[in-house]
C-alpha positions, 0 to 999 in steps of 0.5 A: 284764119283767126289766130288763137289767143295768147299763143294758142290757148283756148277760151277755158284756159284764159278763164282761170278758176280764181278769175276776178273782173274788177270795175270802178263800181262792181267786182265779179267774182267766182261763184262759190257755194259759200256765196249761198246765203248772200245770193238769197238775200240778193234774190229776195231784194225784189222777190225776183224768183216771181218773174217767171221769164228770169229763172232767178232760184228761190230760197229753197232751190238756190243751193241746187242752182249754185251746184249745177252752175259749178258743175258746168264750170268744171266741165269748161261750159260755163263760168258763173260770177257773183256781182258784188258792190265795191263800196258796200261789199254787198252781193246783188246778183249773179252773171255768167259765161255760158255755152263757152266754145273754144273751137269756134272762139264764141260764148255767151253772157246770160243768166243775169239777175240783180236785186231790185235796189241796183236795177236801173243803176250803173251796175248792169252796164259796168258788169257788161263792160267787164265781161265783153272787155275780157271776152273780146280783148283777153280771150279774143273771142269772135262773137258773143252772143245772148238769148232771152225769153220772148216775154222779157222785153226790157232784157231785149232792149238792154242788150240792144243798148249794148250795140248787139244785133238781133239775129232771130227768134228760136220758136218753141225753144223751151218749155218753161218750169211753169209749162209755158213755151219760150220762143228765144230772142237771139242777139250777137256782137262780133269782135269788129263791133267792140270798139264802138260799143265799148266807147258807148258803154264808157259814155253811159257809165260816165253819165251814171257817175255824174247823176 
């Protein structure tokens, strides 16, 4: 039997509403309505809403998307973050924990997007490092999962590079806003696999900072 983290506390109790995860290059801050303008500006860097398989909100839909994320946070099923660069203080994207399952000690990472200007930099690697470290080492999760659109090959490859294992495809899993049918590619990482992935992520971050 797996022991509960921190004397029996559930996952949501280890996600205080003011939780901040801080790395060397980025800070993950709890999403707030006051971030609306900055998130709109971040999404406009690359016109990210035009990528049909990412679901990034545009200027008009951003406030409602933030309100929905915060409502799920209140229910304890999600914890949305904004991604802020430490040096410039700019918000350059968003990510979150979702499908938080106290009983089975697992959760998913997703709803992730970044401004075009920080794609293919250290930002995604460090965000994933911070999220996985907190999930496995603080929250004592036994599994972390990812779900991505079958068309988003770039995301699938990025998840594999983390050390996550491909679990299979949920066919016809969703009807997208444009009417397209999404087949969901599923990945997972176990607590026993985190140590190896952590080492690889540290090495990748070191490479980014030397280049």
